[in-house]
N, C-alpha and C positions, 0 to 999 in steps of 0.2 A: 534424449541426450545419451551419446555413446559412452559405454562403460570405460573403464581405466585400460583394459586390455585393448580395446579399439583405439583409444587415444594413442596409447604407446606404439602400436603397430603403424599408425598414421605418422607419428613423429619419426620413427625408424625409417619409413619410406621417404620422408621429406629429406631426412639426413643423408640418405643413400643417393638421392636425386642431386642434392646439392653437391656432394663429393663428385659425382659424375660431372656436373656442370663446371666445377672447379678444374677437374682434369682436362676437359675439352677446352676450357679457357686457356690453359697453360699450353696446350697442344697448338691451338690457334695463334697464340703469342709467339711461340718459337717458329712456327711456319712463316708468320709475318716477318719476323727478325731476319730468318734466313733469305727470304725472298728480297728484303730490302738490301741485303749484302750483295746478292747476286745481281739485282738490279743497277746498284752502284758500280760493280765491276763491269757490267756490260756496258754501261754508259761511258765509263772510261775507255774502254776498249774501242767503242764507236767513235768517241772524239779523237782517239789517236788515228784510226783509220781515215777520218775526214780530213785530218791534218796532213797525213801521208798523201792522200788522194789530191788535195789541193797543192801540196808541194810538187808532186809528180806531174800535174797537169801542164806546167810549163816545159817539161823535159820532153813531152811525147812530140811536140811538134805542132803544126797547124790543127785546128779543130777539124773534124770530119766534114763539117758544112763548108769549109773553105775549099775553093777550087784552085787547083795549081794554076801558076801564071800563064801557061800556054792555052787555057781555055778562053 
């Protein structure tokens, strides 16, 4: 059976590991939150671009696949 000093060292090691895990968890949580905000912003930008593209499609003229009437 380990003596008191050995048990105390092991407890301190576990506490240090736990604190490091807590810090890493907080860092990962912040990273996930930040990426979620970025993804939401990019999704909105993409949606606006799709809407602009769809609105502009009718302004360009006939599709590239359409042949002019003289063909």
